[in-house]
Backbone bond lengths (Angstrom), bond angles and torsions (degrees), N, CA, C in turn:
res aa  C-N    CA-C-N  psi(-1)  N-CA   C-N-CA  omega(-1)  CA-C   N-CA-C  phi
1 M - - - 1.332 - - 1.643 102.24 -
2 E 1.352 110.56 117.69 1.461 114.83 174.49 1.388 114.88 -95.15
3 V 1.383 124.04 119.72 1.274 135.00 -172.82 1.554 121.98 -135.17
4 T 1.206 116.02 166.21 1.467 121.33 -172.39 1.505 105.56 -143.96
5 L 1.351 114.81 136.65 1.626 118.30 170.70 1.531 104.09 -93.95
6 R 1.282 115.30 130.92 1.519 118.56 -175.37 1.570 106.88 -147.27
7 T 1.291 118.46 160.19 1.352 125.55 171.87 1.620 111.53 -64.52
8 P 1.244 119.16 130.74 1.517 123.00 175.38 1.512 113.24 -49.68
9 Q 1.271 114.06 140.55 1.503 120.17 173.50 1.507 102.47 -114.28
10 T 1.420 108.43 154.89 1.488 118.13 -177.35 1.592 112.65 -43.62
11 A 1.278 120.54 -43.76 1.407 120.69 179.24 1.566 115.70 -67.41
12 D 1.323 111.49 -17.75 1.614 113.06 179.93 1.391 106.09 -73.92
13 Y 1.258 132.53 -21.66 1.399 131.81 -171.80 1.462 105.89 -79.08
14 E 1.271 124.59 -33.75 1.414 126.89 175.02 1.660 109.72 -65.67
15 V 1.215 111.51 -42.25 1.484 114.39 174.57 1.561 112.56 -64.64
16 I 1.312 117.83 -50.04 1.496 121.14 173.69 1.389 114.70 -50.57
17 A 1.409 117.93 -50.92 1.445 123.40 172.81 1.353 119.31 -44.86
18 S 1.396 117.71 -40.85 1.528 123.59 -177.13 1.446 110.01 -69.76
19 W 1.294 124.90 -15.73 1.450 124.91 177.39 1.378 115.64 -88.19
20 V 1.436 117.86 -10.07 1.505 123.56 177.82 1.582 108.12 -101.21
21 V 1.278 112.65 96.19 1.470 118.55 -164.26 1.559 116.72 -89.14
22 D 1.376 116.65 -22.12 1.366 120.44 178.51 1.635 110.00 -152.63
23 K 1.425 108.73 172.90 1.572 110.34 -174.69 1.610 110.80 -62.29
24 K 1.274 121.36 -34.74 1.374 120.18 -175.52 1.532 105.80 -69.30
25 A 1.265 123.63 -41.61 1.469 124.37 -178.65 1.505 108.04 -69.73
26 C 1.280 123.60 -34.49 1.431 127.07 172.34 1.548 110.09 -60.91
27 A 1.279 121.15 -54.58 1.419 125.14 176.73 1.579 114.84 -53.39
28 R 1.296 110.86 -44.06 1.485 118.57 -178.43 1.547 106.08 -71.33
29 W 1.208 119.58 -27.90 1.579 117.28 -178.87 1.509 106.57 -83.01
30 A 1.373 118.67 -59.71 1.384 122.98 -165.13 1.516 117.29 -108.29
31 G 1.295 119.82 -1.56 1.469 128.77 174.27 1.540 109.76 98.84
32 P 1.346 113.24 166.68 1.471 119.59 -167.84 1.470 113.27 -67.14
33 S 1.415 120.73 -15.64 1.407 117.36 -178.18 1.488 111.82 -93.29
34 M 1.276 121.02 4.12 1.455 125.06 173.07 1.380 106.95 -77.30
35 P 1.437 116.39 122.45 1.627 118.06 173.61 1.521 114.25 -72.05
36 F 1.316 119.77 150.55 1.339 125.83 173.09 1.477 104.48 -138.19
37 P 1.367 120.40 137.07 1.336 123.11 -4.83 1.577 113.42 -73.40
38 F 1.282 122.91 165.11 1.397 126.37 178.65 1.598 108.68 -132.36
39 A 1.236 114.09 153.67 1.471 118.61 172.31 1.501 114.43 -84.99
40 P 1.270 122.09 127.54 1.420 128.74 -168.64 1.624 110.98 -52.67
41 E 1.256 110.25 -33.31 1.532 116.19 -179.59 1.447 111.49 -74.45
42 S 1.336 120.67 -14.90 1.433 124.05 176.16 1.426 114.30 -90.92
43 L 1.337 118.41 -7.65 1.528 121.06 176.81 1.502 121.93 -55.13
44 P 1.343 118.00 -38.58 1.466 117.73 177.73 1.511 108.31 -64.72
45 E 1.343 123.10 -37.98 1.402 126.36 -179.61 1.548 108.60 -71.50
46 L 1.330 121.03 -42.99 1.428 125.46 -177.56 1.481 111.03 -67.20
47 L 1.239 115.12 -35.00 1.529 119.02 -176.96 1.619 115.96 -84.29
48 E 1.432 105.96 -12.57 1.388 111.93 -176.90 1.630 114.66 -62.11
49 M 1.336 116.09 140.60 1.422 123.44 -173.67 1.579 101.80 -144.68
50 E 1.380 118.65 160.76 1.400 121.99 174.32 1.530 105.07 -69.29
51 G 1.354 116.84 132.42 1.379 126.18 167.73 1.454 116.11 71.02
52 F 1.380 121.04 24.30 1.398 126.05 -167.25 1.483 106.70 -98.15
53 A 1.278 121.03 162.94 1.449 126.14 167.63 1.561 109.60 -137.70
54 S 1.294 115.17 138.36 1.522 119.15 -170.03 1.650 106.62 -113.43
55 Y 1.340 119.74 141.50 1.321 119.52 174.66 1.345 118.34 -138.02
56 C 1.322 126.60 150.04 1.423 125.87 173.23 1.597 108.31 -111.28
57 L 1.233 114.11 145.23 1.502 117.14 170.71 1.506 100.96 -99.77
58 S 1.358 112.62 130.11 1.524 116.95 -179.98 1.394 109.94 -122.74
59 G 1.237 118.88 146.85 1.536 131.82 175.81 1.453 109.79 -79.53
60 S 1.393 116.66 171.60 1.466 125.16 179.20 1.525 114.25 -47.84
61 N 1.321 118.67 -31.65 1.448 120.87 170.66 1.388 120.47 -84.29
62 N 1.367 119.62 10.46 1.426 127.20 -179.75 1.567 116.64 72.64
63 E 1.393 111.82 0.99 1.425 113.41 -179.07 1.544 112.28 -75.70
64 C 1.281 120.82 140.04 1.432 125.09 -177.94 1.570 106.86 -67.52
65 V 1.449 115.92 126.02 1.413 119.14 172.20 1.535 110.81 -117.73
66 G 1.313 121.30 -1.58 1.339 124.32 178.79 1.656 114.11 -160.75
67 F 1.175 116.48 159.56 1.516 120.59 -177.18 1.521 102.07 -143.53
68 G 1.381 116.56 146.96 1.420 127.98 166.71 1.498 109.75 -161.37
69 Q 1.422 113.06 164.99 1.384 120.81 176.38 1.582 111.98 -135.30
70 F 1.277 118.18 167.19 1.364 124.16 177.95 1.544 107.81 -151.48
71 W 1.205 111.35 150.51 1.568 122.00 179.17 1.590 107.16 -159.37
72 V 1.370 116.05 152.99 1.432 123.04 -176.59 1.542 101.93 -76.82
73 A 1.341 109.31 124.38 1.450 116.04 178.91 1.530 112.82 -94.42
74 N 1.316 118.59 -41.59 1.435 123.61 170.47 1.590 109.04 -144.13
75 P 1.274 119.31 165.79 1.409 120.90 -177.36 1.623 105.70 -55.58
76 G 1.377 112.49 129.04 1.500 115.39 176.43 1.574 110.90 87.81
77 A 1.326 116.51 -9.01 1.404 118.83 -174.13 1.466 108.69 -125.00
78 V 1.443 114.40 133.95 1.539 118.90 169.47 1.450 111.58 -114.66
79 H 1.383 120.80 137.45 1.449 122.37 -171.44 1.621 103.48 -110.32
80 I 1.383 114.56 127.73 1.423 121.75 174.92 1.554 109.43 -94.28
81 G 1.274 122.01 147.86 1.426 115.26 174.49 1.547 106.61 -174.57
82 R 1.257 115.09 -176.84 1.494 126.04 -178.86 1.585 108.53 56.57
83 I 1.240 119.04 35.49 1.387 131.56 -179.75 1.668 108.21 -71.28
84 I 1.190 118.42 126.17 1.550 121.65 175.95 1.568 103.35 -143.68
85 I 1.302 110.61 150.68 1.406 123.43 173.64 1.466 112.88 -132.54
86 S 1.299 117.74 139.30 1.506 123.65 -172.46 1.538 100.58 -61.33
87 P 1.337 116.16 145.42 1.445 125.15 179.02 1.590 111.06 -63.24
88 E 1.234 113.33 -28.30 1.574 115.78 -178.60 1.519 104.92 -76.49
89 T 1.271 127.06 -28.45 1.387 126.62 177.39 1.546 125.08 -97.55
90 R 1.336 112.31 2.88 1.398 128.91 -176.76 1.706 102.06 -67.57
91 G 1.349 112.75 133.18 1.459 116.73 171.28 1.557 113.99 84.20
92 I 1.395 114.48 12.34 1.452 113.64 175.86 1.484 111.97 -134.76
93 G 1.297 113.42 28.18 1.539 123.17 166.88 1.526 114.62 98.84
94 A 1.360 121.13 -1.82 1.453 126.58 -174.49 1.598 106.15 -65.30
95 G 1.339 113.48 -42.01 1.610 111.19 176.44 1.454 110.22 -55.87
96 R 1.223 117.37 -50.79 1.545 121.73 -173.61 1.532 106.11 -63.19
97 L 1.297 125.84 -39.98 1.355 121.49 179.38 1.511 113.01 -68.51
98 L 1.349 117.60 -39.05 1.420 125.72 174.84 1.439 111.02 -58.25
99 C 1.285 112.92 -49.71 1.604 115.77 -178.08 1.455 108.07 -66.46
100 E 1.272 123.35 -50.59 1.527 124.36 -176.41 1.502 106.78 -58.17
101 R 1.255 120.89 -50.28 1.519 120.11 -178.59 1.542 111.44 -60.45
102 L 1.424 115.06 -47.49 1.479 124.19 -175.73 1.520 106.74 -56.50
103 I 1.442 114.67 -48.28 1.470 117.95 -177.90 1.384 111.32 -59.70
104 D 1.383 116.56 -54.35 1.579 120.45 -177.02 1.395 108.59 -56.90
105 T 1.279 128.48 -36.61 1.471 130.00 -176.44 1.585 109.38 -71.02
106 A 1.460 108.02 -47.85 1.496 114.68 176.38 1.561 116.17 -55.83
107 L 1.391 116.07 -42.24 1.450 117.96 -179.19 1.509 111.07 -74.05
108 R 1.330 114.45 -41.25 1.605 111.94 176.72 1.466 113.55 -62.26
109 S 1.313 119.32 -47.05 1.531 127.61 -177.51 1.528 106.75 -63.14
110 T 1.198 120.20 -42.09 1.598 121.66 -167.17 1.419 109.35 -95.65
111 G 1.282 120.77 -31.24 1.455 120.80 -171.18 1.547 114.21 84.14
112 A 1.349 116.66 0.05 1.316 122.54 -179.49 1.522 117.32 -60.64
113 H 1.209 126.92 159.31 1.460 128.80 -175.86 1.462 108.32 -118.29
114 T 1.346 121.62 -12.15 1.514 127.00 -175.07 1.491 104.24 -134.19
115 V 1.390 111.06 142.52 1.580 118.86 176.89 1.538 101.12 -121.59
116 T 1.404 110.32 132.98 1.477 116.14 168.27 1.529 115.92 -123.86
117 L 1.300 113.47 162.82 1.485 119.60 -178.14 1.509 113.03 -149.91
118 R 1.166 115.36 176.84 1.592 122.11 173.73 1.490 102.89 -131.27
119 V 1.331 116.61 144.25 1.408 118.86 176.74 1.626 107.69 -149.59
120 Y 1.189 117.87 141.15 1.387 120.94 178.36 1.731 113.13 -62.95
121 R 1.196 113.26 127.71 1.533 117.51 177.85 1.557 111.49 -47.71
122 D 1.259 119.64 -37.07 1.499 120.34 -178.46 1.499 113.28 -82.97
123 N 1.337 121.64 -2.28 1.392 120.38 -171.21 1.631 102.23 -98.74
124 H 1.357 114.61 80.47 1.320 129.04 -177.26 1.463 117.68 -52.27
125 A 1.394 114.04 -48.39 1.484 122.48 178.97 1.496 110.12 -61.48
126 A 1.251 116.37 -49.06 1.568 121.09 -178.68 1.579 109.58 -62.05
127 R 1.371 115.70 -42.04 1.520 118.48 178.60 1.348 110.92 -57.86
128 S 1.379 112.65 -46.57 1.647 117.11 -176.09 1.468 112.08 -60.61
129 L 1.379 109.93 -41.07 1.577 116.98 179.37 1.427 108.06 -60.66
130 Y 1.294 121.83 -56.46 1.433 129.42 -178.21 1.488 113.78 -46.42
131 S 1.365 110.32 -53.12 1.424 121.03 178.31 1.523 111.75 -57.30
132 S 1.357 115.94 -45.94 1.471 120.50 -178.73 1.557 110.67 -67.37
133 L 1.262 114.81 -14.56 1.484 122.45 178.12 1.604 112.17 -96.78
134 G 1.284 115.22 9.61 1.440 121.46 -180.00 1.491 122.17 85.96
135 F 1.361 115.89 11.78 1.441 125.28 178.49 1.555 108.55 -80.20
136 C 1.415 116.39 142.00 1.473 120.97 177.87 1.358 104.12 -130.73
137 V 1.370 112.45 147.81 1.456 122.44 -174.62 1.586 108.73 -82.03
138 V 1.418 112.79 138.24 1.355 120.14 179.33 1.522 107.42 -116.07
139 E 1.239 115.07 96.52 1.517 119.24 -165.29 1.573 107.08 -68.79
140 S 1.264 116.63 -38.22 1.496 117.82 179.27 1.557 119.09 -57.72
141 E 1.390 107.55 -15.39 1.606 116.17 179.65 1.468 104.99 -112.35
142 S 1.321 125.55 4.00 1.446 124.71 -177.76 1.457 111.68 -92.97
143 T 1.302 120.97 167.11 1.507 120.66 168.96 1.546 110.43 -122.10
144 D 1.326 117.68 -167.87 1.437 118.78 -179.17 1.416 114.24 -65.73
145 D 1.332 119.31 -29.96 1.498 126.14 179.73 1.453 117.01 -100.95
146 L 1.352 113.63 -30.47 1.560 115.30 -169.65 1.617 109.78 -119.56
147 L 1.254 121.01 129.28 1.385 126.32 166.16 1.423 115.33 -82.31
148 F 1.338 119.64 133.89 1.363 128.45 171.23 1.493 107.80 -90.35
149 M 1.355 119.47 125.40 1.481 117.66 176.95 1.453 113.02 -128.88
150 R 1.265 119.03 154.49 1.505 120.21 173.28 1.471 111.26 -151.59
151 T 1.292 110.01 165.53 1.578 118.39 179.52 1.510 99.72 -98.30
152 M 1.367 110.80 158.57 1.429 120.55 174.95 1.514 105.88 -90.45
153 P 1.386 117.74 146.06 1.483 117.21 -172.04 1.520 111.88 -59.92
154 D 1.328 121.50 -26.04 1.486 116.24 -175.62 1.555 107.87 -90.18
155 Q 1.399 118.99 -4.91 1.447 124.94 176.92 1.521 113.53 -108.53
156 S 1.219 117.71 13.27 1.623 119.62 -172.64 1.388 110.41 -51.34
157 R 1.220 126.81 -39.76 1.516 124.82 179.24 1.437 112.24 -153.20
158 K 1.233 114.97 121.22 1.476 124.52 176.14 1.606 110.11 -70.85
159 A 1.352 115.61 -20.59 1.415 121.02 -176.31 1.372 110.09 -76.54
160 D 1.316 124.13 -19.90 1.438 126.67 -176.01 1.549 111.62 -77.00
161 A 1.337 110.39 -10.75 1.581 113.34 -174.82 1.511 107.96 -81.68
């Protein structure tokens, strides 16, 4: 799969909105404070956070097939989140490509040495992906529903080797 990580364009938010089919999916993707339903054109503002960066993963036809964000969580650590993949491209490696590129971009642009994320305990596919990318569970920062995961500073990116 040939893909590019790029800044979202106005039309991308219409596509991303079509992947969020109900209130539960919305909350699991963007957090409990995200309203549902929402107007696609309001997504850039709704997803805005201090110090964040948003990216789309686009295929060879430049159509958005994935979306994710990152922000500096703590000094030396960048947090990735709000990751979503189009239903049509799930299960064929698009999530891995998005995460790898998002992590590389986050580390380069922030100078962080650790990456963190949160994932629902029952999202086994995502948990498996994150583990394979070098993330480890930190139970002391997890909840009953969400696992907090982080990379170790010396494992931040296998791709740098």
